[in-house]
C-alpha positions in Angstrom: 13.4 -6.0 20.1 13.5 -2.3 21.4 13.9 -0.7 24.9 12.1 2.4 25.4 12.9 5.8 27.2 11.0 4.7 29.9 13.1 1.0 30.0 16.2 3.0 29.8 15.5 5.0 32.9 14.3 2.4 34.9 17.4 0.3 34.3 19.5 3.6 35.5 17.9 4.2 38.3 18.1 0.4 39.2 21.8 0.6 38.9 22.1 3.8 41.0 20.0 2.2 43.8 21.6 -1.0 43.7 24.8 0.8 43.9 23.8 3.2 46.3 22.3 0.9 48.7 25.7 -1.7 48.9 28.2 1.3 49.0 26.4 3.3 51.9 24.5 -0.3 53.5 21.1 0.9 52.7 19.1 -2.2 51.9 16.0 -0.4 51.3 17.8 1.3 48.5 19.3 -2.3 47.2 16.0 -3.8 46.9 14.2 -0.9 45.1 17.4 -1.2 42.6 17.0 -5.3 42.7 13.1 -4.4 42.2 13.8 -2.6 39.3 16.5 -4.5 37.3 14.1 -7.5 37.7 11.2 -5.6 36.6 13.1 -4.9 33.1 14.4 -8.2 32.7 10.9 -9.7 33.3 9.8 -7.1 30.5 12.1 -8.4 28.1 11.3 -12.2 28.5 7.5 -11.3 28.1 8.5 -9.6 24.9 10.8 -12.4 23.6 7.8 -14.8 23.7 7.0 -15.2 19.8 3.7 -16.0 18.9 3.2 -18.9 16.4 0.9 -17.4 13.5 0.5 -18.4 10.3 -0.8 -15.5 7.7 -2.7 -16.4 4.4 -3.2 -13.4 2.2 -5.3 -13.1 -1.3 -5.7 -10.1 -3.2 -8.6 -10.5 -5.6 -8.0 -9.2 -8.2 -4.4 -8.7 -8.3 -4.6 -7.0 -11.7 -6.7 -3.9 -12.3 -7.2 -0.9 -14.5 -6.2 2.3 -12.3 -9.8 3.2 -10.3 -11.0 -0.5 -10.3 -11.8 -2.0 -6.9 -9.5 -4.5 -5.6 -9.6 -6.2 -2.1 -7.3 -8.2 0.3 -8.7 -10.8 2.3 -6.0 -11.6 5.0 -6.6 -14.7 7.6 -4.4 -15.2 10.6 -4.5 -18.6 12.4 -2.7 -19.1 15.9 -0.8 -22.2 15.5 0.2 -23.1 19.3 -1.6 -25.5 20.9 -1.1 -24.2 24.1 -1.2 -20.3 24.4 -3.8 -17.6 22.8 -2.5 -14.5 22.1 -3.6 -10.5 22.5 -1.5 -8.7 20.2 -1.5 -5.3 18.3 -1.3 -6.0 14.5 -1.4 -4.3 11.4 -1.1 -4.7 7.4 1.3 -2.7 5.6 0.3 -1.0 2.1 2.4 1.0 0.0 0.5 2.5 -2.7 1.9 3.1 -6.2 3.1 6.0 -6.8 4.8 6.8 -10.2 7.6 9.6 -9.5 7.2 13.1 -11.4 9.8 14.8 -13.1 10.5 17.0 -10.3 11.2 14.2 -7.8 8.4 15.3 -5.5 5.9 12.1 -6.5 8.4 9.7 -4.8 6.9 7.4 -2.7 7.9 8.0 0.8 7.6 6.5 4.6 4.7 8.7 4.9 3.0 7.0 1.9 2.7 3.8 3.4 -0.5 3.1 5.0 -1.5 0.6 7.9 -4.4 -1.2 8.2 -5.4 -2.4 11.9 -5.9 -6.1 12.5 -8.2 -7.4 15.1 -5.9 -9.9 17.4 -8.1 -9.8 20.3 -7.9 -13.0 23.1 -7.0 -15.1 19.9 -7.2 -18.9 21.4 -5.0 -21.3 20.7 -5.8 -22.9 17.1 -8.4 -20.1 16.3 -8.6 -18.0 12.9 -9.4 -14.5 12.6 -9.5 -12.5 9.3 -10.4 -9.1 7.7 -11.0 -7.5 4.3 -10.1 -4.2 3.5 -10.0 -2.3 0.0 -6.7 -1.9 -1.8 -6.0 2.0 -3.1 -6.0 2.1 -6.6 -6.4 5.9 -7.7 -2.6 5.8 -9.2 -1.0 3.5 -11.4 2.0 1.4 -10.1 2.6 -1.9 -8.3 1.0 -1.8 -4.8 3.0 -4.1 -2.2 0.8 -5.4 0.6 2.1 -6.9 3.6 4.0 -8.5 5.2 2.0 -8.4 8.5 3.5 -6.4 11.5 2.9 -7.7 14.6 3.5 -5.3 17.6 4.2 -7.0 21.3 4.9 -4.7 24.4 5.0 -5.4 27.9 2.1 -3.8 30.2 4.8 -1.5 31.9 5.9 0.2 28.4 9.2 -0.8 29.2 10.4 -3.1 25.9 8.4 -3.8 22.7 9.3 -5.6 19.5 7.7 -5.5 16.0 7.8 -8.8 14.0 6.6 -9.7 10.4 4.5 -12.5 9.3 3.8 -14.1 6.2 5.1 -12.7 2.8 4.0 -9.6 0.9 1.3 -9.7 -2.2 1.9 -7.1 -5.1 -1.4 -5.5 -6.8 -0.7 -4.6 -10.7 -2.5 -1.2 -11.1 -2.4 -0.9 -14.7 -3.3 2.7 -16.8 -6.4 3.2 -18.1 -7.1 2.5 -21.7 -9.3 4.4 -24.0 -11.1 2.7 -27.2 -9.4 3.4 -30.4 -11.2 2.3 -33.6 -8.3 0.7 -35.2 -4.2 0.7 -35.6 -1.9 1.1 -38.6 -0.9 -2.0 -40.3 2.3 -0.3 -42.1 3.1 -1.3 -45.9 2.4 -5.2 -44.8 -0.7 -6.7 -45.8 -2.0 -10.1 -45.2 -2.8 -12.6 -48.1 -6.2 -13.3 -46.2 -7.0 -9.8 -45.6 -5.6 -6.9 -43.7 -4.7 -8.9 -40.7 -3.9 -12.7 -40.9 -5.9 -15.0 -37.8 -2.8 -17.2 -37.4 -1.2 -16.6 -33.9 2.3 -17.2 -34.3 2.8 -17.4 -38.1 4.7 -20.4 -39.7 7.9 -18.8 -41.6 10.7 -17.1 -39.9 11.9 -18.5 -36.4 11.8 -15.7 -33.8 12.5 -17.3 -30.4 12.7 -20.3 -28.2 9.9 -20.5 -25.0 8.4 -23.1 -22.6 6.3 -25.6 -23.9 2.3 -24.8 -23.2 -0.1 -27.5 -23.9 -1.6 -27.8 -27.0 2.1 -26.7 -29.2 3.1 -28.8 -32.0 5.3 -31.6 -30.7 7.2 -31.0 -34.0 8.4 -27.5 -33.0 10.1 -28.6 -29.9 13.8 -27.7 -29.9 15.2 -31.1 -28.1 18.5 -30.0 -27.7 17.9 -26.9 -26.2 15.3 -29.1 -24.2 17.7 -31.5 -22.8 20.0 -28.8 -21.7 17.7 -26.8 -19.5 15.8 -29.5 -18.4 12.0 -29.1 -20.0 10.4 -28.8 -23.1 11.1 -25.9 -25.0 9.7 -25.0 -28.3 10.5 -23.0 -31.5 8.2 -19.8 -31.9 8.0 -18.4 -35.8 6.6 -15.3 -36.9 4.9 -14.7 -40.3 7.3 -11.6 -41.8 4.4 -10.9 -43.8 2.0 -10.0 -40.8 1.9 -6.2 -39.6 4.0 -5.6 -36.2 3.3 -2.5 -34.3 6.2 -1.4 -31.8 5.4 1.0 -29.4 8.5 2.8 -28.0 7.5 4.5 -24.7 10.0 7.5 -23.5 10.6 6.6 -19.7 13.4 9.4 -19.3 12.6 11.9 -16.6 13.8 14.9 -18.6 11.3 14.2 -21.2 8.4 14.6 -18.9 6.8 18.0 -17.4 4.9 18.1 -14.0 1.1 17.9 -14.6 -2.2 18.3 -12.7 -2.8 16.2 -9.8 0.8 15.2 -8.8 1.0 13.4 -11.9 3.2 13.8 -14.7 2.9 13.8 -18.8 4.2 10.4 -18.5 1.0 9.1 -16.6 -0.9 10.1 -20.1 1.9 8.6 -22.3 1.3 5.2 -20.4 -2.3 5.1 -21.1 -1.8 6.2 -24.3 0.5 3.2 -24.8 -2.1 0.9 -23.5 -4.9 2.0 -25.4 -2.3 1.3 -28.4 -1.5 -2.1 -27.4 -5.2 -3.0 -26.4 -6.1 -2.1 -30.0 -3.8 -4.0 -31.5 -4.8 -6.9 -29.6 -8.4 -6.7 -30.5 -7.0 -6.5 -34.1 -5.1 -9.4 -33.4 -2.1 -7.4 -34.9 1.2 -8.7 -32.9 2.7 -5.5 -31.1 5.5 -5.1 -28.6 6.4 -2.3 -26.0 9.8 -1.1 -25.8 10.6 1.2 -22.9 13.9 4.1 -23.7 15.1 2.3 -20.6 15.6 -0.9 -22.3 12.8 -3.1 -20.7 10.5 -5.1 -23.4 7.2 -6.9 -23.3 5.2 -8.3 -26.4 1.4 -9.2 -27.2 2.1 -12.8 -27.7 -0.3 -15.7 -28.0 -3.3 -13.9 -27.5 -2.5 -12.5 -24.1 -1.9 -8.6 -23.2 -1.5 -8.9 -19.8 2.5 -8.7 -20.1 2.6 -5.5 -21.7 -0.1 -4.1 -19.5 1.9 -5.3 -16.7 5.4 -3.8 -17.5 3.2 -0.7 -17.8 2.1 -0.7 -14.4 5.7 -1.4 -13.3 7.4 1.4 -15.7 9.0 4.4 -13.7 10.6 7.3 -15.0 14.6 7.2 -15.1 17.7 8.9 -15.5 19.8 6.6 -17.0 18.1 6.3 -20.4 18.9 7.6 -23.6 16.8 7.7 -26.2 19.4 7.6 -29.1 20.6 4.4 -27.5 17.2 3.0 -28.1 16.6 4.1 -31.5 19.8 2.3 -32.3 18.6 -0.7 -30.7 15.4 -0.9 -32.6 17.1 -0.1 -35.8 19.2 -2.9 -35.6 16.5 -5.4 -34.3 14.1 -4.1 -36.6 11.5 -5.6 -34.8 8.1 -4.1 -36.6 7.2 -2.0 -39.9 5.4 0.4 -37.8 6.5 2.7 -34.6 4.4 4.3 -32.5 7.0 7.1 -30.0 5.2 8.2 -26.9 6.6 11.3 -25.1 6.1 14.1 -23.0 6.2 17.7 -24.3 7.1 18.3 -27.9 11.2 18.2 -28.7 11.9 18.3 -32.0 15.8 17.2 -30.9 13.9 13.9 -29.7 11.6 13.4 -32.8 14.6 13.8 -35.1 16.2 11.2 -33.6 12.9 8.8 -34.0 13.0 10.3 -37.3 16.1 8.5 -38.4 14.2 5.5 -38.1 12.0 5.6 -41.5 14.7 3.8 -43.2 13.6 0.6 -40.8 10.3 1.4 -40.3 8.4 2.8 -43.1 5.5 3.8 -41.0 6.3 6.2 -37.5 3.6 8.1 -35.7 4.8 10.3 -32.1 2.3 11.0 -29.6 3.3 14.2 -27.4 1.5 15.1 -24.4 1.6 18.6 -22.9 0.3 19.0 -19.6 -2.3 21.7 -18.8 -1.1 23.8 -15.8 -4.6 24.9 -14.4 -7.4 22.9 -13.5 -9.6 25.3 -15.0 -8.2 24.5 -18.6 -8.5 21.2 -18.1 -11.6 21.5 -20.7 -9.4 23.5 -23.2 -6.9 22.0 -25.8 -3.1 23.0 -25.4 -1.3 24.8 -28.3 0.4 21.6 -29.1 -3.2 19.4 -29.3 -4.2 17.9 -32.6 -2.2 16.6 -35.6 0.7 18.0 -36.9 3.6 16.9 -39.4 7.2 17.3 -37.6 10.5 16.0 -38.9 8.9 14.2 -41.5 6.8 12.2 -38.6 2.9 12.4 -38.2 2.4 13.7 -34.6 -0.3 13.3 -32.5 -0.7 15.9 -29.6 -2.6 15.9 -26.8 -2.6 16.4 -23.1 -4.4 13.4 -21.8 -5.0 9.7 -22.6 -8.5 10.5 -23.8 -7.6 13.3 -25.7 -4.9 11.0 -27.4 -7.5 8.4 -28.6 -9.7 11.4 -30.0 -7.1 12.7 -32.0 -5.6 9.3 -33.4 -9.2 8.5 -34.4 -9.0 11.4 -36.7 -6.4 9.9 -38.7 -7.7 8.8 -41.9 -4.8 6.7 -43.1 -6.0 3.7 -40.8 
């Protein structure tokens, strides 16, 4: 609850009039002062009433590719049995806005938009609703809600803002560009280039929750008894090709680009393109960020890795050497795809040091086009090159990366 400047002025005037009326014996002044104080007290009581509202919010769909439509349907019901309501309400939408390397891309309060919701004469037990589109122009996680209801007295002395309902998230994933094939490293399946068995049957990989259809012979009963739910052993066939995508999310590794974005957006699109191509080819693929977050394409689902790409932000606390050592120790694949910003020979040297653990390493570098008029021309770093013993695919955006990737004849 907040008292306005007019309310504070009326309160001060009322107190002074009361004091002057009683001090100098002027009942008229005392009456005016009393009226002012009573008006403020009445305004507080008016605003203190809390309407009984229930809010139901649904985003359809809640996961989209950048630029695709998503719609929020908001339903509001007056749960009171006696009182109607005439209120000012708005639904807050915080658009996904990934940061730029210079810090200028951070989301601020000015980026939060408000969608007005009509709550005029909402009778007791009545329901109203509104539908509005979600801005999906930028990659990120868009937070929608909660509903803010403002209540103010007729004199404008006191106001209060209350929130109703929970917030809903919409994941805006990066665009994907068609890639014809993915590298399969030095491993080959006995049944062809790629085995169609999704989990393998040789080496234990991890424990996970039971899903209907799993073989009960793989249930790990001791762990299931400890955690209170069925847990099954997941195995992988180490002879199958495994692709690892290392996405560089260090702020120092990227440069500002056009349209208030950075080369990190192009790297995210390239990562999504490679992972979706691996999913299409039934190649096991995992995504790792230099900052430490990870997700994998498991059980025929590519959604978790695309969600991680939607959530990814640039950070100043990541170290490439630490991430490389982590991949060296774990050795989670036989083909490594490293995606970063403008070409940095020192960083490529660090990744090249993983050749003992990963027989095949490809690096993707992205240099921004400084001028919109040059968007149709290639940068000096575009194309294919061999640096520090690595195959380097240079591009300015995700589409150019996909074209250069398909130009490699080795896969």
